[in-house]
BATOR-895947 format. One record per residue (C-alpha): y, x, z; residue in three letters; residue number from 1. Coordinates in steps of 0.1 Angstrom, whole numbers, plus 2048, in hexadecimal, padded with zeros to 3 digits. Example, Ala and Ser with C-alpha at 12.3 -4.5 7.8 and 13.67 -1.06 7.14 Angstrom:
% residues 2
{{7D3, 87B, 84E}, 'ALA', 1}
{{7F5, 889, 847}, 'SER', 2}
This chain:
% residues 420
{{8F6, 77C, 75A}, 'UNK', 1}
{{8FD, 764, 777}, 'UNK', 2}
{{900, 76F, 79B}, 'UNK', 3}
{{8DD, 763, 7A4}, 'UNK', 4}
{{8CC, 777, 789}, 'UNK', 5}
{{8E2, 796, 791}, 'UNK', 6}
{{8D8, 795, 7B5}, 'UNK', 7}
{{8B3, 790, 7AD}, 'UNK', 8}
{{8B4, 7AF, 798}, 'UNK', 9}
{{8C6, 7C3, 7B4}, 'UNK', 10}
{{8AD, 7B7, 7CE}, 'UNK', 11}
{{88F, 7BF, 7B7}, 'UNK', 12}
{{89D, 7E2, 7B1}, 'UNK', 13}
{{8A6, 7E9, 7D5}, 'UNK', 14}
{{884, 7DD, 7E3}, 'UNK', 15}
{{871, 7EF, 7C7}, 'UNK', 16}
{{884, 80F, 7CD}, 'UNK', 17}
{{881, 80A, 7F2}, 'UNK', 18}
{{85C, 808, 7F3}, 'UNK', 19}
{{858, 823, 7D9}, 'UNK', 20}
{{86F, 839, 7EE}, 'UNK', 21}
{{859, 836, 80D}, 'UNK', 22}
{{83F, 84B, 7FB}, 'UNK', 23}
{{856, 869, 7F9}, 'UNK', 24}
{{855, 86A, 81F}, 'UNK', 25}
{{830, 861, 820}, 'UNK', 26}
{{81D, 875, 806}, 'UNK', 27}
{{828, 899, 80C}, 'UNK', 28}
{{80E, 89F, 828}, 'UNK', 29}
{{7F1, 894, 812}, 'UNK', 30}
{{7FC, 8AA, 7F6}, 'UNK', 31}
{{803, 8CA, 80A}, 'UNK', 32}
{{7E6, 8C4, 822}, 'UNK', 33}
{{7D0, 8E0, 813}, 'UNK', 34}
{{7ED, 8F9, 812}, 'UNK', 35}
{{7F8, 8EF, 835}, 'UNK', 36}
{{7D5, 8F3, 843}, 'UNK', 37}
{{7D2, 915, 834}, 'UNK', 38}
{{7F4, 921, 840}, 'UNK', 39}
{{7F0, 913, 864}, 'UNK', 40}
{{7CA, 919, 866}, 'UNK', 41}
{{7C3, 8F4, 86C}, 'UNK', 42}
{{7A0, 8E6, 866}, 'UNK', 43}
{{79A, 8C5, 853}, 'UNK', 44}
{{795, 8B4, 875}, 'UNK', 45}
{{7B7, 8C0, 882}, 'UNK', 46}
{{7C8, 8B5, 862}, 'UNK', 47}
{{7B5, 894, 865}, 'UNK', 48}
{{7C1, 88F, 888}, 'UNK', 49}
{{7E5, 895, 87E}, 'UNK', 50}
{{7E1, 87C, 861}, 'UNK', 51}
{{7D1, 863, 878}, 'UNK', 52}
{{7EF, 864, 88F}, 'UNK', 53}
{{804, 857, 872}, 'UNK', 54}
{{7EB, 83C, 869}, 'UNK', 55}
{{7E6, 82F, 88C}, 'UNK', 56}
{{80B, 82B, 891}, 'UNK', 57}
{{80E, 81C, 86E}, 'UNK', 58}
{{7F3, 802, 876}, 'UNK', 59}
{{804, 7F8, 897}, 'UNK', 60}
{{825, 7F7, 886}, 'UNK', 61}
{{819, 7E0, 86B}, 'UNK', 62}
{{812, 7C4, 884}, 'UNK', 63}
{{833, 7CA, 896}, 'UNK', 64}
{{847, 7CC, 875}, 'UNK', 65}
{{83A, 7AB, 869}, 'UNK', 66}
{{846, 799, 888}, 'UNK', 67}
{{867, 7AC, 889}, 'UNK', 68}
{{86D, 7A3, 865}, 'UNK', 69}
{{869, 77E, 86C}, 'UNK', 70}
{{880, 781, 88B}, 'UNK', 71}
{{89B, 79A, 881}, 'UNK', 72}
{{899, 796, 85B}, 'UNK', 73}
{{88A, 7AF, 843}, 'UNK', 74}
{{8AB, 7C2, 83D}, 'UNK', 75}
{{8B0, 7D0, 860}, 'UNK', 76}
{{88B, 7DA, 863}, 'UNK', 77}
{{88B, 7EB, 841}, 'UNK', 78}
{{8AB, 7FF, 845}, 'UNK', 79}
{{8A2, 80B, 868}, 'UNK', 80}
{{87F, 815, 85D}, 'UNK', 81}
{{88C, 828, 83F}, 'UNK', 82}
{{8A5, 83C, 854}, 'UNK', 83}
{{88B, 844, 86E}, 'UNK', 84}
{{873, 850, 854}, 'UNK', 85}
{{88D, 867, 844}, 'UNK', 86}
{{890, 87A, 865}, 'UNK', 87}
{{86C, 87B, 870}, 'UNK', 88}
{{85E, 886, 84E}, 'UNK', 89}
{{878, 8A2, 84C}, 'UNK', 90}
{{86D, 8AF, 86E}, 'UNK', 91}
{{849, 8B3, 862}, 'UNK', 92}
{{854, 8D1, 84D}, 'UNK', 93}
{{863, 8E2, 86C}, 'UNK', 94}
{{845, 8E0, 883}, 'UNK', 95}
{{825, 8F5, 885}, 'UNK', 96}
{{815, 8E8, 8A5}, 'UNK', 97}
{{7FA, 8CD, 8A1}, 'UNK', 98}
{{807, 8B8, 8BE}, 'UNK', 99}
{{82B, 8B8, 8B1}, 'UNK', 100}
{{81F, 8B0, 88F}, 'UNK', 101}
{{80B, 892, 89C}, 'UNK', 102}
{{829, 885, 8AF}, 'UNK', 103}
{{840, 886, 890}, 'UNK', 104}
{{824, 878, 87A}, 'UNK', 105}
{{820, 85B, 892}, 'UNK', 106}
{{845, 853, 893}, 'UNK', 107}
{{846, 855, 86D}, 'UNK', 108}
{{828, 83E, 86A}, 'UNK', 109}
{{839, 824, 880}, 'UNK', 110}
{{859, 827, 86B}, 'UNK', 111}
{{846, 825, 84A}, 'UNK', 112}
{{834, 805, 856}, 'UNK', 113}
{{854, 7F1, 851}, 'UNK', 114}
{{853, 7F5, 82B}, 'UNK', 115}
{{83A, 7DD, 81E}, 'UNK', 116}
{{83F, 7BE, 833}, 'UNK', 117}
{{865, 7C1, 832}, 'UNK', 118}
{{866, 7C5, 80C}, 'UNK', 119}
{{84D, 7AA, 805}, 'UNK', 120}
{{860, 794, 81E}, 'UNK', 121}
{{87F, 799, 80A}, 'UNK', 122}
{{86F, 793, 7E8}, 'UNK', 123}
{{860, 771, 7F2}, 'UNK', 124}
{{883, 762, 7F7}, 'UNK', 125}
{{88F, 76E, 7D5}, 'UNK', 126}
{{873, 763, 7BE}, 'UNK', 127}
{{862, 741, 7BA}, 'UNK', 128}
{{83C, 73C, 7BF}, 'UNK', 129}
{{836, 738, 79A}, 'UNK', 130}
{{845, 75B, 793}, 'UNK', 131}
{{833, 76E, 7AE}, 'UNK', 132}
{{814, 77A, 79C}, 'UNK', 133}
{{827, 789, 77F}, 'UNK', 134}
{{845, 795, 793}, 'UNK', 135}
{{831, 7A5, 7AF}, 'UNK', 136}
{{81A, 7B5, 795}, 'UNK', 137}
{{838, 7C8, 788}, 'UNK', 138}
{{848, 7CD, 7A9}, 'UNK', 139}
{{829, 7DB, 7B9}, 'UNK', 140}
{{829, 7F8, 7A1}, 'UNK', 141}
{{841, 807, 7BB}, 'UNK', 142}
{{826, 817, 7D0}, 'UNK', 143}
{{814, 826, 7B2}, 'UNK', 144}
{{834, 834, 7A2}, 'UNK', 145}
{{841, 83E, 7C4}, 'UNK', 146}
{{820, 84F, 7CC}, 'UNK', 147}
{{81F, 861, 7AA}, 'UNK', 148}
{{843, 86E, 7AD}, 'UNK', 149}
{{83F, 877, 7D2}, 'UNK', 150}
{{81E, 88A, 7CA}, 'UNK', 151}
{{82D, 89C, 7AD}, 'UNK', 152}
{{84D, 8A6, 7C0}, 'UNK', 153}
{{83A, 8B1, 7DF}, 'UNK', 154}
{{821, 8C6, 7CA}, 'UNK', 155}
{{83D, 8D6, 7B5}, 'UNK', 156}
{{854, 8DE, 7D3}, 'UNK', 157}
{{837, 8EB, 7E8}, 'UNK', 158}
{{82D, 902, 7CC}, 'UNK', 159}
{{850, 90F, 7C6}, 'UNK', 160}
{{85E, 912, 7EA}, 'UNK', 161}
{{842, 90B, 802}, 'UNK', 162}
{{833, 8EB, 811}, 'UNK', 163}
{{84F, 8E8, 82B}, 'UNK', 164}
{{868, 8DF, 810}, 'UNK', 165}
{{852, 8C3, 803}, 'UNK', 166}
{{85A, 8AF, 822}, 'UNK', 167}
{{87F, 8B6, 820}, 'UNK', 168}
{{883, 8AC, 7FC}, 'UNK', 169}
{{870, 88B, 802}, 'UNK', 170}
{{888, 882, 81E}, 'UNK', 171}
{{8A6, 888, 808}, 'UNK', 172}
{{898, 871, 7ED}, 'UNK', 173}
{{892, 855, 807}, 'UNK', 174}
{{8B5, 85A, 815}, 'UNK', 175}
{{8C4, 853, 7F3}, 'UNK', 176}
{{8AF, 834, 7EF}, 'UNK', 177}
{{8BA, 828, 812}, 'UNK', 178}
{{8DD, 828, 805}, 'UNK', 179}
{{8D3, 812, 7E7}, 'UNK', 180}
{{8C3, 7F9, 7FF}, 'UNK', 181}
{{8E1, 7F7, 815}, 'UNK', 182}
{{8F5, 7EC, 7F6}, 'UNK', 183}
{{8DC, 7D6, 7E4}, 'UNK', 184}
{{8C1, 7C8, 7FB}, 'UNK', 185}
{{8C7, 7A5, 80A}, 'UNK', 186}
{{8AF, 790, 81C}, 'UNK', 187}
{{8B3, 76F, 809}, 'UNK', 188}
{{8CB, 75F, 7EF}, 'UNK', 189}
{{8DD, 74C, 80A}, 'UNK', 190}
{{8EA, 76E, 818}, 'UNK', 191}
{{900, 772, 7F9}, 'UNK', 192}
{{90A, 74D, 7F6}, 'UNK', 193}
{{8EE, 742, 7DD}, 'UNK', 194}
{{8D6, 725, 7DF}, 'UNK', 195}
{{8B2, 72B, 7EA}, 'UNK', 196}
{{89A, 733, 7CD}, 'UNK', 197}
{{87A, 71E, 7C8}, 'UNK', 198}
{{867, 70E, 7AC}, 'UNK', 199}
{{879, 6F0, 79C}, 'UNK', 200}
{{871, 6CE, 7AB}, 'UNK', 201}
{{856, 6BB, 797}, 'UNK', 202}
{{862, 6A0, 77F}, 'UNK', 203}
{{864, 67C, 78B}, 'UNK', 204}
{{843, 66B, 78D}, 'UNK', 205}
{{82E, 68A, 795}, 'UNK', 206}
{{81B, 68D, 7B5}, 'UNK', 207}
{{82A, 6A5, 7CE}, 'UNK', 208}
{{812, 6B8, 7E3}, 'UNK', 209}
{{810, 6AD, 807}, 'UNK', 210}
{{820, 6C4, 822}, 'UNK', 211}
{{808, 6DF, 82E}, 'UNK', 212}
{{7F8, 6D6, 84F}, 'UNK', 213}
{{800, 6EC, 86C}, 'UNK', 214}
{{7E9, 6F8, 888}, 'UNK', 215}
{{7F8, 6ED, 8A9}, 'UNK', 216}
{{7EA, 70A, 8BD}, 'UNK', 217}
{{7F7, 726, 8A6}, 'UNK', 218}
{{814, 715, 894}, 'UNK', 219}
{{806, 722, 873}, 'UNK', 220}
{{7FA, 70F, 855}, 'UNK', 221}
{{7D6, 703, 857}, 'UNK', 222}
{{7BD, 71C, 84A}, 'UNK', 223}
{{7D7, 738, 849}, 'UNK', 224}
{{7C7, 74B, 865}, 'UNK', 225}
{{7A4, 74C, 856}, 'UNK', 226}
{{7B2, 754, 833}, 'UNK', 227}
{{7C9, 76F, 842}, 'UNK', 228}
{{7AC, 77F, 854}, 'UNK', 229}
{{797, 780, 835}, 'UNK', 230}
{{7B2, 790, 820}, 'UNK', 231}
{{7BA, 7A8, 83D}, 'UNK', 232}
{{795, 7B3, 83F}, 'UNK', 233}
{{794, 7B7, 819}, 'UNK', 234}
{{7B3, 7CD, 81D}, 'UNK', 235}
{{7A3, 7E3, 838}, 'UNK', 236}
{{789, 7EE, 81E}, 'UNK', 237}
{{7A1, 7F2, 801}, 'UNK', 238}
{{7BA, 806, 816}, 'UNK', 239}
{{79D, 81B, 823}, 'UNK', 240}
{{796, 825, 7FF}, 'UNK', 241}
{{7BA, 829, 7F4}, 'UNK', 242}
{{7C4, 83E, 811}, 'UNK', 243}
{{7A5, 853, 810}, 'UNK', 244}
{{7AD, 85C, 7EC}, 'UNK', 245}
{{7D2, 861, 7F3}, 'UNK', 246}
{{7CB, 876, 812}, 'UNK', 247}
{{7AD, 88B, 806}, 'UNK', 248}
{{7AB, 88C, 7E0}, 'UNK', 249}
{{7C3, 8AA, 7DD}, 'UNK', 250}
{{7B1, 8BB, 7FA}, 'UNK', 251}
{{78F, 8B6, 7EA}, 'UNK', 252}
{{79C, 8C2, 7C8}, 'UNK', 253}
{{7A9, 8E2, 7D8}, 'UNK', 254}
{{78B, 8E9, 7EF}, 'UNK', 255}
{{76D, 8DB, 7DC}, 'UNK', 256}
{{778, 8DC, 7B8}, 'UNK', 257}
{{78C, 8FD, 7BC}, 'UNK', 258}
{{7AD, 8F2, 7AC}, 'UNK', 259}
{{7CE, 902, 7B6}, 'UNK', 260}
{{7E2, 8EE, 7D0}, 'UNK', 261}
{{7FD, 8E2, 7B7}, 'UNK', 262}
{{7E3, 8D9, 79D}, 'UNK', 263}
{{7CF, 8C6, 7B7}, 'UNK', 264}
{{7EE, 8B2, 7C0}, 'UNK', 265}
{{7F5, 8AA, 79B}, 'UNK', 266}
{{7D1, 89F, 793}, 'UNK', 267}
{{7CE, 889, 7B2}, 'UNK', 268}
{{7EC, 876, 7A6}, 'UNK', 269}
{{7D7, 868, 789}, 'UNK', 270}
{{7CA, 84F, 7A3}, 'UNK', 271}
{{7EC, 83F, 7A4}, 'UNK', 272}
{{7F5, 844, 780}, 'UNK', 273}
{{7D8, 82E, 775}, 'UNK', 274}
{{7E1, 815, 791}, 'UNK', 275}
{{801, 80C, 77E}, 'UNK', 276}
{{7F0, 7FA, 761}, 'UNK', 277}
{{7D6, 7EC, 779}, 'UNK', 278}
{{7EF, 7DB, 78F}, 'UNK', 279}
{{804, 7CD, 772}, 'UNK', 280}
{{7E5, 7C0, 760}, 'UNK', 281}
{{7D7, 7B0, 780}, 'UNK', 282}
{{7F8, 79E, 787}, 'UNK', 283}
{{7FB, 792, 763}, 'UNK', 284}
{{7D7, 785, 762}, 'UNK', 285}
{{7D9, 774, 784}, 'UNK', 286}
{{7F7, 75F, 777}, 'UNK', 287}
{{7EF, 75A, 752}, 'UNK', 288}
{{7C9, 758, 752}, 'UNK', 289}
{{7BD, 74F, 775}, 'UNK', 290}
{{7D8, 736, 77E}, 'UNK', 291}
{{7E6, 74A, 79C}, 'UNK', 292}
{{7C3, 74E, 7AB}, 'UNK', 293}
{{7C9, 771, 7B8}, 'UNK', 294}
{{7A6, 775, 7C7}, 'UNK', 295}
{{792, 76F, 7A7}, 'UNK', 296}
{{7A2, 78B, 793}, 'UNK', 297}
{{7A2, 7A1, 7B2}, 'UNK', 298}
{{77C, 79D, 7B5}, 'UNK', 299}
{{778, 7A7, 790}, 'UNK', 300}
{{78D, 7C7, 796}, 'UNK', 301}
{{77A, 7CF, 7B6}, 'UNK', 302}
{{759, 7CE, 7A4}, 'UNK', 303}
{{767, 7E9, 78D}, 'UNK', 304}
{{773, 7FD, 7AC}, 'UNK', 305}
{{750, 7FB, 7BB}, 'UNK', 306}
{{740, 808, 79A}, 'UNK', 307}
{{758, 825, 79B}, 'UNK', 308}
{{750, 82E, 7BF}, 'UNK', 309}
{{72B, 82C, 7B6}, 'UNK', 310}
{{72F, 844, 799}, 'UNK', 311}
{{742, 85C, 7B1}, 'UNK', 312}
{{726, 85A, 7CA}, 'UNK', 313}
{{70B, 85F, 7B0}, 'UNK', 314}
{{71B, 87E, 7A0}, 'UNK', 315}
{{729, 88E, 7C0}, 'UNK', 316}
{{73B, 8AF, 7BB}, 'UNK', 317}
{{727, 8BA, 79D}, 'UNK', 318}
{{742, 8B0, 784}, 'UNK', 319}
{{768, 8B3, 787}, 'UNK', 320}
{{76E, 89E, 767}, 'UNK', 321}
{{759, 881, 775}, 'UNK', 322}
{{76B, 883, 797}, 'UNK', 323}
{{78D, 881, 785}, 'UNK', 324}
{{781, 864, 76F}, 'UNK', 325}
{{776, 852, 78E}, 'UNK', 326}
{{798, 857, 79E}, 'UNK', 327}
{{7A8, 848, 77F}, 'UNK', 328}
{{791, 82A, 77E}, 'UNK', 329}
{{794, 824, 7A3}, 'UNK', 330}
{{7BA, 824, 7A1}, 'UNK', 331}
{{7B9, 80B, 784}, 'UNK', 332}
{{7A1, 7F4, 797}, 'UNK', 333}
{{7AF, 7F7, 7BA}, 'UNK', 334}
{{7D4, 7F3, 7B7}, 'UNK', 335}
{{7D4, 7D1, 7A7}, 'UNK', 336}
{{7C1, 7BF, 7C3}, 'UNK', 337}
{{7D4, 7D4, 7DD}, 'UNK', 338}
{{7F6, 7CA, 7D1}, 'UNK', 339}
{{7EE, 7A6, 7C7}, 'UNK', 340}
{{7DC, 79B, 7E8}, 'UNK', 341}
{{7F5, 7AC, 7FF}, 'UNK', 342}
{{814, 7A2, 7EB}, 'UNK', 343}
{{811, 781, 7D8}, 'UNK', 344}
{{7F3, 778, 7ED}, 'UNK', 345}
{{806, 77D, 80E}, 'UNK', 346}
{{822, 767, 7FF}, 'UNK', 347}
{{809, 74C, 7F7}, 'UNK', 348}
{{7F8, 74E, 819}, 'UNK', 349}
{{818, 74F, 82D}, 'UNK', 350}
{{832, 73B, 81A}, 'UNK', 351}
{{856, 746, 81D}, 'UNK', 352}
{{856, 741, 843}, 'UNK', 353}
{{837, 756, 84A}, 'UNK', 354}
{{836, 76F, 82E}, 'UNK', 355}
{{842, 78D, 842}, 'UNK', 356}
{{829, 784, 85D}, 'UNK', 357}
{{80C, 780, 844}, 'UNK', 358}
{{815, 7A1, 832}, 'UNK', 359}
{{817, 7B3, 854}, 'UNK', 360}
{{7F5, 7A6, 860}, 'UNK', 361}
{{7E4, 7AE, 83F}, 'UNK', 362}
{{7F3, 7D1, 83C}, 'UNK', 363}
{{7ED, 7D7, 861}, 'UNK', 364}
{{7C8, 7D1, 85E}, 'UNK', 365}
{{7C8, 7E5, 83E}, 'UNK', 366}
{{7D8, 802, 851}, 'UNK', 367}
{{7BB, 803, 869}, 'UNK', 368}
{{7A7, 80D, 84B}, 'UNK', 369}
{{7BF, 82A, 845}, 'UNK', 370}
{{7BA, 836, 869}, 'UNK', 371}
{{794, 834, 867}, 'UNK', 372}
{{792, 846, 846}, 'UNK', 373}
{{7A7, 863, 852}, 'UNK', 374}
{{791, 869, 871}, 'UNK', 375}
{{770, 862, 861}, 'UNK', 376}
{{775, 876, 841}, 'UNK', 377}
{{784, 895, 852}, 'UNK', 378}
{{767, 897, 86C}, 'UNK', 379}
{{74D, 890, 852}, 'UNK', 380}
{{75B, 8AB, 83B}, 'UNK', 381}
{{759, 8C5, 857}, 'UNK', 382}
{{737, 8B9, 863}, 'UNK', 383}
{{729, 8BB, 840}, 'UNK', 384}
{{73A, 8DD, 83A}, 'UNK', 385}
{{74E, 8D0, 81D}, 'UNK', 386}
{{732, 8BB, 80C}, 'UNK', 387}
{{741, 89B, 7FD}, 'UNK', 388}
{{721, 887, 7F9}, 'UNK', 389}
{{724, 873, 819}, 'UNK', 390}
{{749, 86E, 814}, 'UNK', 391}
{{744, 85F, 7F1}, 'UNK', 392}
{{729, 848, 800}, 'UNK', 393}
{{742, 83C, 81A}, 'UNK', 394}
{{75B, 833, 7FE}, 'UNK', 395}
{{740, 820, 7EC}, 'UNK', 396}
{{738, 80C, 80C}, 'UNK', 397}
{{75D, 803, 810}, 'UNK', 398}
{{75E, 7F7, 7EC}, 'UNK', 399}
{{741, 7E0, 7F2}, 'UNK', 400}
{{752, 7D3, 811}, 'UNK', 401}
{{772, 7CB, 7FE}, 'UNK', 402}
{{75E, 7BA, 7E3}, 'UNK', 403}
{{74B, 7A5, 7FC}, 'UNK', 404}
{{76A, 799, 80E}, 'UNK', 405}
{{77A, 78F, 7ED}, 'UNK', 406}
{{75B, 77C, 7E3}, 'UNK', 407}
{{75E, 767, 803}, 'UNK', 408}
{{782, 760, 7FB}, 'UNK', 409}
{{779, 755, 7D7}, 'UNK', 410}
{{75E, 73E, 7E6}, 'UNK', 411}
{{777, 72F, 7FE}, 'UNK', 412}
{{78F, 729, 7E0}, 'UNK', 413}
{{773, 715, 7CE}, 'UNK', 414}
{{76D, 701, 7EE}, 'UNK', 415}
{{792, 6F9, 7F1}, 'UNK', 416}
{{796, 70C, 811}, 'UNK', 417}
{{7AD, 726, 803}, 'UNK', 418}
{{7C7, 729, 7E8}, 'UNK', 419}
{{7CB, 74E, 7E2}, 'UNK', 420}
């Protein structure tokens, strides 16, 4: 194995572990939310406000992290963010005051915001455009696997020793992964004396594409701003759904379907378990069948997601098996478009120079969906005295929104105004 391939494997492993590791310091609150609320006598609204503090800071941090990644380089942003998250997440298990919990949740949210843009900004330098659909399809399993393992660990530890220890063990895992990234993560091949990586030059006689025109007022490629806003709005709806399920599925399974806290945590993990084949299949199809047209396969998967949310809304809380089935189908259908459009799609939109910025803007807009769902769902749950009908209707509306935005992107592709 030559040095270039060895370093590519190290960087892939470090960034994969890095983003998976963030979930060990992100997911405990969602998993122990029911037990924590019972122990500290917090209502769903209070728990929602604590969670919203995280998501607000996370959304703000996404925009900042994208710019910082372009300026300082992904490595510095990533390592500082990991270290900060280790400390803040650990502190959550030591506090019982809502205000203090909100402060540490907000700080943790800002720290966690460094993960996606910095890791995607690293990957773009190590893999050529022709590889990105397939490579990012496999790479983006990190947030499903990380979520699954983080959920399982938090549920098991909370059951054995109490919810406080779920936060502590998550921080220890992320600390170990921080050490791996210190050793293996590098911003680009040039940092270790290797040549830049790109697709081979076309053979003599072929037509080389003209340089991309640049908008003089923004300094960005023409059309990038419009396409970026479309993808970002799509991601608002997708992240609304993903974080609503992450944040509340375990809570609903405990409160509405009457499962024990640990079992509710395990069952909620099925959402991410089924996301793994979904994201791999979507990445493979985008490259091998759809010619790197990320939006087309994403629209197909979003149609399946919408159908799943419709079934959830139609059945309501009358059937635990149907609710669990909808979690599985939603995970399978959602994670592919989520990973593809914010990973490979951000690379395509931003090129090497602007990838961290594109990833930060897309994820930042998406994180606003995370904030909105936390506030809306918690207040709706209390206002409806635990009835889930309106909440399932809200999820269905978000699915329609995501599908509509993706249909606009597909239309722009056909008109030659986008290349995602």
